[in-house]
C-alpha positions in Angstrom: 115.8 97.7 103.7 113.9 100.0 106.1 112.9 103.5 105.0 113.7 106.7 106.9 111.1 108.8 105.3 107.9 108.8 103.3 107.4 110.3 99.8 104.2 111.9 98.3 103.2 112.1 94.7 103.8 115.9 94.5 107.5 115.4 95.4 107.9 112.7 92.8 106.4 114.9 90.2 108.6 117.8 91.2 111.7 115.6 90.9 110.7 114.5 87.4 109.4 117.8 85.9 112.2 120.4 85.4 109.5 123.1 84.8 107.9 122.5 88.2 108.5 125.4 90.6 109.5 122.8 93.3 111.9 121.0 91.0 115.2 122.6 92.1 114.6 122.4 95.9 113.2 118.9 95.6 116.3 117.7 93.7 118.6 119.3 96.3 116.6 117.7 99.1 116.5 114.3 97.4 120.3 114.2 97.1 120.5 114.2 100.9 117.9 111.6 101.7 118.7 108.0 102.5 116.9 105.7 100.1 114.6 104.0 99.7 111.7 106.3 100.6 108.5 104.6 101.6 105.2 105.2 99.8 101.8 103.7 99.4 100.0 102.2 96.4 97.6 105.2 96.6 100.5 107.6 96.0 101.4 105.7 92.9 97.8 105.8 91.7 97.7 109.6 92.2 101.1 110.0 90.5 100.0 108.2 87.4 96.7 110.0 87.4 98.5 113.3 87.5 101.0 112.2 84.8 98.0 111.4 82.6 98.7 110.2 79.1 102.0 112.1 78.7 104.2 109.2 77.6 107.5 110.9 78.5 106.3 111.7 82.1 104.8 108.2 82.5 108.1 106.6 81.4 110.1 108.9 83.7 107.8 107.9 86.6 108.3 104.3 85.9 112.1 104.8 85.7 112.0 106.5 89.1 110.0 103.8 90.7 112.2 101.1 89.1 115.4 102.8 90.4 114.9 101.5 93.9 114.4 105.1 95.2 110.9 104.1 96.6 109.6 101.1 98.5 106.0 100.3 98.3 104.4 99.6 101.7 101.3 97.4 101.7 98.2 98.2 103.6 96.1 95.3 104.7 92.3 95.2 104.7 92.4 95.2 108.5 94.1 98.6 108.5 91.4 100.4 106.4 89.3 101.3 109.5 92.3 103.2 110.9 92.6 105.1 107.6 88.9 105.9 107.7 89.3 107.2 111.2 92.0 109.6 110.1 89.9 110.9 107.2 87.0 111.5 109.6 89.3 113.2 112.1 90.5 115.7 109.5 87.2 116.1 107.7 87.3 119.8 108.2 90.5 120.0 106.1 89.5 117.5 104.3 92.1 114.7 104.3 92.1 112.6 101.1 92.7 108.9 101.0 96.3 109.3 99.7 97.3 111.5 102.6 95.5 109.2 105.0 97.6 106.3 103.8 100.8 108.2 104.4 99.8 109.4 107.9 98.8 105.8 108.7 102.2 104.5 107.4 104.0 107.1 109.4 102.4 105.8 112.6 102.7 102.1 111.7 106.4 102.4 110.6 107.4 105.0 113.2 108.4 107.6 110.5 108.2 111.3 111.1 109.8 112.6 107.9 107.9 113.2 104.7 109.2 114.4 101.4 106.3 116.4 100.0 105.3 119.7 98.4 102.1 119.7 100.4 103.2 121.8 103.3 99.7 123.0 104.2 98.2 119.6 104.8 101.2 117.8 106.3 101.9 120.7 108.8 98.3 120.1 110.0 98.4 116.3 110.3 99.7 114.6 113.4 101.1 111.2 113.9 99.3 109.5 116.8 97.4 112.7 117.3 100.4 114.5 118.7 103.7 114.3 116.7 104.3 116.7 113.9 105.8 115.7 110.6 109.3 116.8 109.7 108.5 118.1 106.2 111.1 118.1 103.5 111.9 120.3 101.7 111.6 122.6 104.7 111.0 125.8 102.6 108.8 126.7 99.8 110.3 127.8 96.5 
């Protein structure tokens, strides 16, 4: 099944953590999204790094991933130069590898919507150097 939007690690964490300041708005937003949401392996790596050794949060993250809410999009070796180019283009920000994979997937999969709490970065990034992301949730808590 094709995805309509991308999801970042911060949004996943906000969904899972009731104490997160973004939790309520992310849950409300999530209820209106068509699933699955697309993400990258780098996002999952960041997610589990941020969860750390908290067993409850780790299990909650695995349940979320296993629920079918996200679809993991692969990135081939041949696509790495395009990701490197993105990171170099935004070196003044700077763009990290995780964000670069999502911007790359947005271009490759023709997606403009991203579910993220990282408004500052994703309002700066452009798809194909011109298209802005539609950032959900649209407002900050």
